[in-house]
N, C-alpha and C positions, 0 to 999 in steps of 0.2 A: 510662553506661548509654547503648545505643546510640539514635541521634537519626536518625531518617526526616521525609524532607520530600517528601509528595505536592502537586506544582506545578503546577497544570494551570489555562491560560484557559480551555479545553473540562473543564471540573469530569468526573470520573466520575458515573454515575448512585448517589443517596444507596446503592442494596440492594450498589452495588460497594464505597463509601465504607465502609459500615457492617462491611463483610467483610473489608477490608483493616484496620480500627482493632482486629476483634476478631483476627486475626491478630497485631499487631504489640502489644499488652497480652498476648496470652498467652506470647510471648516474652520479656516483661518490657523493651521497651522502649517510647520516648517517639515520639509519632509529631505533626506539624504540619502543618496545611492552607494552604496558599495557591492559592485559589481564585479564577477570571475579576480575574485583577489587568490593570491595563491600563500600570501603569507596569515598568521595568526595575528598578529603584532598588528598588521592592518584592521582587524575586526575590533581587538580590543582597544584599538585608538579612535576608533569609530564610534563603539556603543557607550561614551564615557559620559557625555551629557544629553544622550537621548532618552526620552519616555517610554518610547514602544518601541519594539523590534519584531520585521517581518525578517522569514527565515523560508527557506526550501529544504532542504535536506544538508544543509549548513550544520555541522556541529559545534553545539554549546554546547560545554561542560562547565566548571569549575571554576575557571582559571580564567577562560572569557565573562563567567558571570561576575568574578569578582574588580574586571574591570571595571563595571556599570555602577555609577554614581546613581542616577537615577531613575533607572529604569524601574517599570512598574507593569507591562505586559510584554510577553512574546507569542506571536501568532505565530504556528507552523504551518504553511499555506500546503496541504495535505491533510490526511488523513493520518498517519503513522506519525509519532513524537519521539521514540527513543532517538533521537538525536540530539535530545535534549535533558540535561540533568535536571529531571524533577524535584528529586530532595534538595539540589543547590538552590534551585529556585525558590523554592517552599522556604527555604531557611531566610532568604534573601527578600523573603515577602515580594515574590515577582509571581504575578499569573499568568499561568501556561494553558494557549488553548491550542486547538486544531482546527480545520477548515471538513468535516466530517460529511460528505457524499459528494462533494463539491469535481472530485475524481473518479465518482463511480463508473460512471459509463462510458471514461475512456479503458479503467482497467479492465471492465468486463466483455468489450469490443475487444484488447488483446489476447483474452481467455481465447474467445472465438476463432482470432486470427490464427494463433498458435495452433488452437486443435483442427482448424481444416488443415494447416499447411501439414501436419501430422498424418491427418489419415488419408490425404492423397498422395503419401508416400513423398514430402519434400519437392510433390511435381516433379517427379525423376519422369514420368512419362509409364511409368505400370500403374495398374489397376490399385486403387485401394479402397478403402470403404467409406459409406454417408455415416451422417450422426442421426441424423430421423431415424428413431425408432430405439435411440439408446438411450440408458439411463445412467444420469448425470446426479452426482451427490455433492452438495456442496457442504463446506464446513467451515461456520460461522454465518448467520443470514444475516449479517446488517447492511449497509448501504450500497456494496459492492456485491453480496451475495444476494439481494434482490434482483439487481442491475441482469446479473447474469442467468437467474432462474428466468426470468422476460423472455432475454434470448434463447432461453433451451427450450422455452414452449414455443418461440416463434418459429424454430428448427425441426419441432416436434418430437423434443426430446422427452423422457420421461426424468420426472426431477425430483429428488429427495433432499432432505436436508437436517442437517444437526447442529444447535446451537445451545449450550449450556443456559443462555441468558436471556434467549428470546423466548416467549411462550408456546406451543405448539399449535395452540388457535392461527397466532399471528401467523405461521408458516403456514398452514392449512387453507387459509383465507386465501392464498395464493395460487392456489391449486397444487402444493407442493405438499408432498407425502413428508410428514413430519418423523424421523427417525429416532429411538430412545439413546444412542449412545454413539461416540468416535468408530468403535468396533462397526455397530450393526451400519456404518452409514461404509467401509471401509469394504466390509463383508458385503453389501447387496450394490453396491454401485461399481460400473468397471472402470467408470470417470470420475474423477475425484477433483475438486476445485476447494485450493485451502487459502481460506480470508483471515485467516487469525491473525492478532495480535501478538508479536514478541514480546512476552512476560517470563516470569520467574516459573510458571505451569505448562506454559508452550514451548521454552527452548528446547531442542532435540527432542519433543513429544514426539513426531512420525518419526516411529519407530520398525521395527522390524515386525513386530507382535502388531499392531495394524499395517502396515504394507502388504507382509505373506497372508492378510485376509484378502486380497484383493481377487477376483472373478478375473479366468481367464482374460487377456488380451486389455491388459489394465492400461491406462492412463493418469497420471498425476500430474496435473497442472498447479503451477505455485507463484504466484503474485502475490505472493505477501512477504516475505522475508525470510531469506535463506539460514535462517537461526532456528526455525522453526523442524526444520529437518534433521536428523541425524544421519550423516553422510556417511559413516560407515556401513550403516543398515542400508543405506540407500545404495551402496557400491555391493553389497550382499546380493540385494533384492535384483541386481542387473546381472550379477553372475550368475542367479540360479532360473533367475526366468525369465527366457527370450523372449517371452510376449511382454512384458513389462516395459514402457516408454515413460521417459520423464519431460517435463518441460517447464520452463521456466524464464520470468525476467532479470531473478539475480542469481548470476553465476555461482556453483556452489564452488568450494575450495576444493574439489575433486573435479574440477572441470576439464581438466588438461586430460585426464585417464578417460572421464567419460566421453570426451568426442573423441578420443584417438580409438578408443576402444569400442565403442557402440555408436558408430555416427547416424547409423539407420535406428536410434532409438532414443535419441537425445536430443534436447534443442532446447539453446538459453541464448538470449539478446545478449551481446554484446554490453548492454551494461541494463539496469534497472530503465523501465521504458512505460509502467503501464500509465503512468502522469504525461505523457510525453505526448501528450496533441494539445493545438492552438486552443481548444475551446477550453480544457483541462488547463491550462495555464493560467488565460486570462479567470474562468469561473473559481479556481483558486484563490487569485491573486485580490481580488475584487473583496472577496467574503474575509479577505485575512484583514482587508484595512477596515473595511467599515467593523470589523469585530474588535479591534484594538482601541478605535474612536470610540467606539458604544461602550467600550469599558471606562474608557478614558473618561468620557464625558456622562455618563448616567451611571458607571458599577455594574453594566451588564457581565454577568460571569455567567452565561449559558455553557459557551462551549469547553469551561473550564476541568481541565485535564489532572490538576493537583491539588493536591489539598490547602 
């Protein structure tokens, strides 16, 4: 019998777990849950006999994988998968997948929640500005970027995008202006929303060279990963540009300094919240279990992210 482990420090919603259990039971498989664990040894013990592992932001490194005797597939319920050691998984013949698109609308709505909160001066009672007619740049035109573009158009914004891996005609087909480079995006758009993954190429790639290109009244929104930002460059930008604002759902390492020095120009949620909606939680969980079972029963590797 196929054994599936759902291991989540931040549990799925009860509705999502009920649906996951129903899918597993119907498939004639066995489901185990490990929730809100605080000791890695609990995960190492739970993973020993399972065929499939479903996680959220849980860290799955080489040591954890070494405890897995039968594991064949890991599905990260979400888009990012930098919490999983892909090299170690590949070495052990384990397929790793993500669930792209399931959290996209939740992240996109958060972008605009933070933007509105900011341009209205954190609801302080003072006069703010509107988003309508402003120019928004989207860096990476994937699932989240497309949702951001759609919402921006609903706000009456002019939308531009750059994605090195997305053909310009795909972007233009959505009535979004395709730009030629990251520099063009930052130079053209006073509001930029980041949706790039963490890779060797993107770590600390948002540096002063790009930040300094932003037009007056600049707002940078980061719902991607904190690692893509060069934090010394971010600090320099705050010091040199009193018009610059930064919004994020991933607190930078220099959060305390920014919050103390620039309380009217900086905002970060207490923890990463892009996928923290009931709908995203449910959708990602259901996608994850379906993908895991499809791999184990049919060999479906459609969402595989490792070699």
